[in-house]
Structure formats: C-alpha cells, structure tokens
N, C-alpha and C positions, 0 to 999 in steps of 0.2 A: 187213738193213733191217727185217725183221719184229721182231727183238729191240729195235732202236732205237725203233720205233713203240710197242712195248709198254712200254719204259722211259719214254718221254715221257708215255704215258697214265698210268702209275703215278705219275710225278712230279706230273702235273696233279691227280690224285686226292688225293695227299697235301697238295698246296698248298691245294686247296679244303677239305679236312677241317681243315686248320690255320687257315684264314681266320677262322672265328668266334672262336677263342681269341686270335688276333693282334689282331682288332678289339677284343675285350673288354679286352685289355691296353692297347691304345693309346688307348681312349676314357676320359675326354676329354683332348685335348691342346691345348685352347684354351677360352676362357670359354664358358659355357652361358647362353643367354638364357632367362629365364622370364617370359612375358608374363602380366600381370594384366589381365584385360579390363574393368577398372573404374578409376575415379579413385582417387588415394591417399586413405587415411583410412577406407575401408570394410573390412568383415570379410575379403574376399578378399585385399586388400592386407596386412592384419595377419597372416593365416595364412601367406601367401607369404613375408613378411619374417621370420617366426618361424623358418622352416627354411632360408632361403637361405644365410646365412653358415655355419651348422653343416654344411650339405650341401656347401658349397664346400670346407670343411676335409676332409671325407670323400673328395671326388672329386679334390682336389688342383688344382682350377681354380676361378676365380671363378664364382659363379652370380649373374647380373645381372638384377635385377627391373626390368621395363619396364612402365609403365602405358599401356594402349591402350584408353581409354574410348570409349563410344558404342554406340548401338543396343541397349541392354539387355545389353551384353556381346558382341554379335555381331561387332563390329569386331575386337576382339582375338582372339576365337575363330576368325574367318575367317583372320586372319593365321597362326595356328598351323596350321590345316587346310591352308593353302597352302604351308607351309614345306617346305624340303628335309628329307626323312626321314633325317637323319644324327645326330640327338640333340643338336644344338646350338641348336635353336629349339623350346622346349617351352612349354606354357601351363598355366595353372590352369583346370581345368574345374569349373564350378559347376552347380547345378540350373538357374540362369537360362540359362547358355550351352548346356547339353546337354539340357535338357528343356523348360522353360517357354517360352523364346524361340522355339526351333524349332517348338514346338507351335502357337504363335499366328501365326507369320510364314512364310507359304508361299514367300516370296521370299528367305529366308535362303540364304546361299551354301554351306551345308554340310549334310550329313546327320549328326546326332549319333551315330548307331549304326554308321556305316560309314566316315566320313571322318576318324576319329581312332584313335590307338592308346592305349587306357587304360593307365596305368602303375601308379598307386597312389592310393587314396583317403586323404587325410591326416587329415581331421577332419570331424565333423558338428557343427552348431550350432543351437540353438533360434532361433526367430524371435519377434518381439514387435510388437504394436501399442502404440505409445506416443503420448502427446499433450503438447502444450505446456501448461505450468502454468496458462495462462489459459483452457484449455478448460473448459466448464461442468461436465463430469463427471470423476470421479477413480477410478471403478471400472467393471467391465464392465457391470453392470446399468444404471448411469447413462449410460454411453457409448452403449449400444444405444438407450436411451430418447431420448437427445438426437438421434441420427441419425434415428430414426423420426419424431421430432417435427418435424424441419426437413430434409426430403429435399433434397439438392442445396446446402444452405447451406454445408456443410463440404467441405474437400478433403483429400486425403492425398498425401504424397510417397512415391516409391519410387526405387530405383536405376536405373530405366529401363523403358520399355515392353517387355513380354514377360519381365521379370525375375520372380524368385520372389515378391518383395513385391507386384508388380502382380497376378499371377495368384492368389496366395493371398488377397489382399484382394477380388479379383473373385469368387472362390469364396465368401468370407464374405458378400458382397453377395447372391450367388445364393441362399445358404442362409437368410439372415435377412430378405431383402426390404429391407434398408437401402440407402441410396444416398449415396455420397460421390464427388466428382469426382477423377479421377486426375491428378496432376501428376508427370510423369516427369522424372528428372534423369540426368545422365551419371555415375552412380555414387552409392553410399551417402553418401560424404563430403559432396558438395554438398547432397544431400537432407537430411542431418542438420543441416547449417549453417543452412538456411532454416527447418527446423522448430524448432530451438533458438532461432533468431532471431525466431520468431513470424510469419514470412511464410506458413507453412503450418501448420495446427493439428494434423495427424495424420501419423504415419509408420508404415509397415510395414517393419521392418528386421531384420537379423540381430542377435542378442544382443551379440556381441563389440564391434561398432562403436557400438551404442546404449547399452550398459551404463555406460560412463564418465559419460555425460550423465544417466542415471538416478540414479547414485550421487551426482551433484552437485545433484540435484533440479532439473535444467534440463529434464528430461522426466519424465512420469508414466507408468509401465507400466500397461497395461490388461489384457492377456491374452497368454499365450505359447503357442507351438507347441513342445511338448517331451513326452517320455514321462511325465515327472512334474514337479511344481513345482520351480523352480530354487532352489538353496540361497541364492543371492544375493537372490532375490525370493520369500520364503516365503509372502507374502500375496497373490501374483498367481496366479490360476487358469490352468490350461491350457485350450486350446480344447475338449478332450475333456470337461473338467469343466463347461463351459458348454453342452454338448450339440452341439458342432460338431467331432466327431472327424475328419471328412474334411479339415479345415484343419490338423489337428495333425501337420504334417510338418516335419521339420528340413531344413536345407540342408547340402550336402556341398561339400568343397573338395578336389580331387585334382589330380594332375599327369597330363597327357596330351601326346601328340605327334601329328604328322600320321600318316595311315595309311601302312603300309609300313615303320614303324620297325623296325630289326633287333632280333631277340629278345635279342641280347647287350646291346644298349643299354638295352632295357626292363628286363632283369634287373639291370643295373648301377645304374640309377637307383632301381629298386624296393628293392634291397638297401641302397643309400645312404640313402634316406629312412627305411627301417625302422631303420637304425642310429641316425639322428638322433633318431627318435621314442622310442628307448630312453633317451635322455639326460634325466635328471630335470629339468634346468633348462629344456629345450625343452618337455617335457610340461607343466611348471608354467606356462610362458608361454602355451601354448595353452589349458590348462584354466582359467587365471585369467580368460580372456575369456568363460567359460561354455560352451566347446566341449568335445566328447568326442573324444579321440584314437582314430583308427581303424587305419590301416595296412592290411595285407592284400595280396592278390594282384592282378595285372592282371585276371584273370578275374572276381574279385569286383567290382572297380570297373566293369568292362564290364556286369555284371549290374545294378549300381546305376543306371547310366546308362539302360539299356533300361527298367527298371522305372519310373523317374521320368518318362521321356519318355511312356510309355503313360498314366500318371496324368494328366499335364497335357494331353495330347492329348484325353483324355476330358473334362476340365474345359472346354477350349476348345470342343469339339463340342457338349457339353450346354448350355453357356451361349451358344452361337453368338457367341463373342467374335471381334472383328476388330481389326486395327490401326487406330488413329485416323487 
C-alpha cells in the first residue's frame, strides 16, 4: 500500500512538472482575441493591426483585432482585465489605459499596476499638437499667442477623457496658463475626422494617426512630444525646445492580459511578438508611422506602466483635475 501511495505521489509530481511544457505546446489551439480599446483609425488600432496577421502566422492561430471604444480606453481595458486568464483574450495597453485614465478616474474598474499581466511593449510614438489650416497661427509662438489672446475661444479634440492627449494638453495648459476647451471623442479616429473637417480647430494626437493628414496639408503641426525633432517634420520643435520638457513624453503600445496569466502563455506571446518585430517589413510599417519599435521583457513593460502611472497621477494631483 505504501509503495502504491508513493508511486501515485511520484506520478502526480511528474504530471505537475510536465504541465507547463504541455500547456506551452498546446497554446494556442484556437483564435486569440486582441482588444483595441479605441475606435478604428487611431494609432493604437494601427499598431495592433501591424502585428496581428504576422503574429497569427507565428502562433498558428488567427489573432482577431476587436475595437472596444469608450471611456478614454477604459471600456476595452476593463474587458481585458476581467477576461479569463487563459491567453485567448488579450488587449493593447496604452499610456491612456494604464496611466492617464486611471490617474484621473477614481471610479475606473481596474488597477493598472495589479489587474493586468504585462507581456510586451511593442512600440512608442511621439505625440503632436496640430491645428486645422484655418487656425490663425501656423507655428508654436503664434499658437501660444493666439490661445493667450482669446482664452476659451478655441477647443481641442482628444481620443477621450483621461486619455494621454487629454492629460498632456491639460499639463500644457497648467504650465503655460493658456486655456482651451476639451472636446473628448471615442477614439483618435473620430477626433481626427472632426478636426480635419473643421468642427474642432485643435487636436492633441499620436503621430501615426495624425501624420497622414499632416502630409496632405489637412492639418498643421505645431509642436511634438519626442526625444528629438521628427525626421518627417524637421521644422516642428519639440516641447523641450519650447521650454516645456514635462510635456515631452511619448506614448507606448503594448500587449497585456488579465492578472494571473500563466507564465508559459506570457513567454509564448512575448517570444512571438519579438519574432514579428524582427521582420523588416513589420518594422518598416511601424516606423513609417513615426513610431519607435521597442520589444523587451514583460518586466520592462511592467516598469513602464508603473512609471507612467506615477507621472500622470502627479499631474492630476498637482492640477487638481477631475472628470467633467
């Protein structure tokens, strides 16, 4: 009897030890859902779709991009946080969903540093203040003078309340004393459409989604948040150059899952995305948007999330910002 018990215990131990490798080999065995927490057409959507099909080929299963817009990204992020932690429901994490929105919204349904499993940071992108061609100013000096001359006359569009465009513009207002009215949208796509159409004169947006309109002269770039001037916009200064270094922060786009995601699944997705990012065609597609390819470890992405959350929590507290 004792030998039988020992044999069963040994068999159980072997089974448990083998479980991770079996799981890793079996995953994925059905389509993987990748939630983009914004409307189609924005930078988050562009980055997600740049890697979805190549990642599907690496994993051997479809990677289905699903847009869940609303709440400055919190609707889609909440869906990811509440998903079953099996690796089949993932999401794109952005500064808006993991830092700026949670920093301003005490009622948000997740904690960005504890309710997700960071997997990999795909890319970072500059941000830009751009204006409709009818706006009275075409450079930063003129832009600031116009805002100061007519406080409250102008409004700006963003991807949503609590998004990075919202809080970075609010930080700009705090540092300069300028005032423009915030018009939140359900994603960068709709915000861009109305700014290009002239319904809103100003937008604070990510470079990849705004750049095509800038190249077509349908938007005029004023100032960018980037480590140095953008090659595509050599005459446009950075926030650091105009004396506003605190606003000079880029946006990131990474993949995360709900908390409790098995390490084997995290490692599989991380390795798959890093393989995709080594493809010159994928890198070119991302870099052509003005973004910088990142990659890296889950631990590095977790550190990025924590650092940005602290930055925007301080912005909110210092400026005493509240949801409208």
